[in-house]
C-alpha positions as CSV (number, residue, x, y, z in Angstrom):
1,G,0.4,-0.3,0.1
2,Y,2.9,2.3,-0.1
3,A,3.5,2.9,-3.8
4,P,0.3,2.8,-6.6
5,M,-0.6,-0.3,-7.9
6,L,-1.4,-1.0,-11.6
7,T,-3.4,-4.3,-12.4
8,W,-4.4,-5.7,-15.6
9,S,-8.1,-6.0,-14.2
10,A,-8.2,-2.0,-13.7
11,N,-6.2,-1.3,-17.1
12,P,-5.0,-3.1,-19.4
13,V,-3.6,-1.0,-21.7
14,W,-1.7,0.9,-19.7
15,F,-0.9,-2.3,-18.1
16,I,1.0,-3.4,-21.0
17,G,2.3,0.1,-21.9
18,I,4.3,0.4,-18.9
19,F,6.1,-2.6,-20.5
20,L,7.2,-0.8,-23.6
21,L,8.0,2.7,-21.5
22,I,10.4,0.5,-19.6
23,P,13.2,0.5,-22.0
24,I,12.4,4.3,-23.0
25,W,12.6,5.5,-19.1
26,E,15.9,2.7,-18.1
27,S,17.7,4.4,-21.8
28,F,16.9,7.9,-19.8
29,Y,18.2,7.3,-16.8
30,F,21.4,5.5,-17.5
31,N,22.3,8.1,-20.0
32,W,21.6,11.0,-16.7
33,I,23.7,9.0,-14.4
34,H,26.1,7.9,-16.4
35,Q,27.0,11.6,-17.1
36,F,26.7,12.3,-13.0
37,L,29.2,9.3,-13.0
38,H,31.6,11.3,-15.0
39,I,31.7,14.4,-13.0
40,P,35.5,14.3,-12.0
41,L,34.8,13.9,-8.4
42,L,32.9,10.7,-8.6
43,Y,34.3,9.1,-11.6
44,K,37.2,9.5,-9.1
45,H,36.3,8.1,-6.2
46,V,33.3,6.0,-7.9
47,H,33.5,5.2,-11.3
48,A,37.0,4.7,-12.1
49,L,36.6,1.0,-11.0
50,H,33.9,0.5,-14.1
51,H,36.6,1.7,-16.6
52,R,39.9,-0.2,-15.9
53,N,37.8,-2.8,-17.7
54,I,39.5,-1.4,-21.2
55,N,38.9,-4.2,-22.9
56,I,35.3,-5.4,-22.3
57,G,33.4,-8.2,-21.2
58,S,29.9,-9.2,-20.2
59,W,31.4,-9.3,-16.4
60,S,32.6,-5.8,-16.8
61,G,29.4,-4.7,-17.4
62,L,28.2,-5.2,-13.3
63,S,31.8,-4.5,-12.7
64,M,31.3,-1.2,-10.2
65,H,31.8,0.3,-7.0
66,P,29.1,-0.8,-4.2
67,V,27.5,2.9,-4.7
68,E,27.8,3.2,-8.8
69,H,25.7,-0.1,-8.0
70,I,23.1,1.8,-5.8
71,M,22.9,4.5,-7.7
72,Y,22.6,2.4,-11.0
73,L,20.0,-0.1,-9.6
74,A,17.9,3.1,-8.5
75,T,16.2,3.4,-11.9
76,V,13.3,0.9,-10.4
77,L,12.5,3.7,-7.6
78,I,10.2,4.8,-10.5
79,H,8.0,2.1,-9.5
80,W,7.3,4.4,-6.0
81,V,5.6,7.1,-8.6
82,I,4.6,5.9,-11.0
83,A,1.8,3.1,-10.9
84,A,3.4,-0.2,-11.9
85,H,2.6,-4.3,-10.7
86,P,5.3,-6.9,-9.3
87,I,5.9,-7.8,-12.5
88,H,6.8,-4.6,-13.9
89,V,9.7,-4.1,-11.2
90,L,10.7,-7.7,-12.1
91,F,10.8,-7.2,-15.6
92,H,12.8,-3.9,-15.6
93,L,15.4,-5.2,-12.8
94,Q,16.2,-8.5,-15.4
95,Y,15.8,-5.8,-18.4
96,Y,18.0,-3.6,-16.5
97,T,20.9,-5.9,-15.2
98,L,21.1,-8.1,-18.7
99,S,21.5,-5.1,-21.0
100,A,24.5,-4.5,-18.6
101,A,26.2,-7.6,-19.4
102,T,24.5,-7.6,-23.2
103,T,26.5,-4.2,-24.1
104,H,29.7,-5.5,-22.7
105,T,29.8,-8.7,-24.3
106,G,32.0,-8.1,-27.4
107,F,29.6,-9.0,-30.0
108,E,27.9,-6.4,-32.2
109,G,24.3,-7.9,-32.5
110,L,23.1,-11.1,-33.2
111,I,23.3,-12.7,-36.6
112,V,20.6,-14.9,-38.5
113,K,21.1,-15.5,-41.8
114,N,23.8,-13.3,-42.6
115,Q,21.7,-10.9,-41.4
116,D,22.0,-7.9,-38.3
117,R,19.3,-9.2,-36.2
118,L,19.6,-8.2,-33.0
119,K,22.1,-5.2,-31.8
120,L,23.6,-5.9,-28.6
121,G,25.5,-2.0,-28.8
122,T,29.1,-3.5,-27.6
123,F,30.5,-1.4,-30.2
124,Y,28.9,2.1,-29.4
125,H,29.6,0.9,-25.5
126,R,33.1,0.0,-26.1
127,I,34.3,3.3,-27.8
128,H,32.5,4.8,-24.5
129,H,35.2,2.7,-23.3
130,R,38.1,3.8,-25.0
131,Y,37.5,7.6,-24.8
132,F,35.0,8.1,-21.8
133,E,33.1,11.3,-23.2
134,C,30.6,9.7,-25.3
135,N,27.9,7.4,-25.7
136,Y,26.9,7.5,-22.1
137,G,23.6,5.9,-22.8
138,S,21.9,2.6,-25.2
139,L,21.4,2.6,-28.8
140,E,17.8,2.2,-28.3
141,M,17.2,5.9,-27.5
142,P,19.0,9.3,-29.3
143,W,20.2,10.5,-26.2
144,D,23.2,10.6,-27.3
145,K,22.7,12.6,-30.5
146,L,20.6,14.8,-28.8
147,F,23.1,15.4,-25.9
148,G,25.9,15.4,-28.4
149,S,27.6,13.3,-27.5
150,F,27.5,10.5,-29.9
151,H,30.6,8.8,-31.4
152,D,29.5,6.1,-34.4
153,G,33.8,5.1,-34.4
154,T,34.3,7.5,-37.5
155,Q,37.4,10.1,-37.5
156,G,34.8,13.2,-37.4
157,A,33.0,11.5,-34.3
158,D,36.8,11.1,-33.2
159,E,37.2,15.5,-33.8
160,K,33.9,16.1,-32.3
161,I,34.3,14.2,-29.6
162,R,37.8,15.6,-29.4
163,Y,36.7,19.6,-29.2
164,R,33.6,18.7,-27.0
165,R,36.9,17.6,-24.4
166,K,38.7,20.9,-24.9
167,R,35.6,22.8,-24.5
168,M,34.6,21.2,-21.6
169,T,38.0,21.0,-19.7
170,A,38.3,25.1,-20.5
171,N,34.9,26.1,-19.0
172,A,35.7,23.4,-15.9
């Protein structure tokens, strides 16, 4: 009775809709919290542990400082405000923790019959581990493009990120 509850019988449209909105929220929250963790003080004492994984693998996705784990998993606190069912919270946690593993697998995607069927975002996140000031979010939503931190692996993106880094250090 402490958090609002959404049931199938009360509103089946929103019940299904929450499953579709969770990945959008997760992507936004992750981008925001990830940029926050790159503030120099937090980076040095908290997030640097995760970035020690230069050659990322699936276990490095959840290799974090305990403070980072708390911040990372706090995404589900949205369900204290937005009505949800316990199954939504379980889906949210599974989606969020499994995406941490899949974005660090070393595989760009699942290929079936010579076609890329499921993007896992590994290259996208590998670039983040290489350059630090880019690709804070996930491929599902365009947050990095909107916030100017997108890097697609090209020389042009390299130059853009270098310029962004110089501008950030000049303003600091």
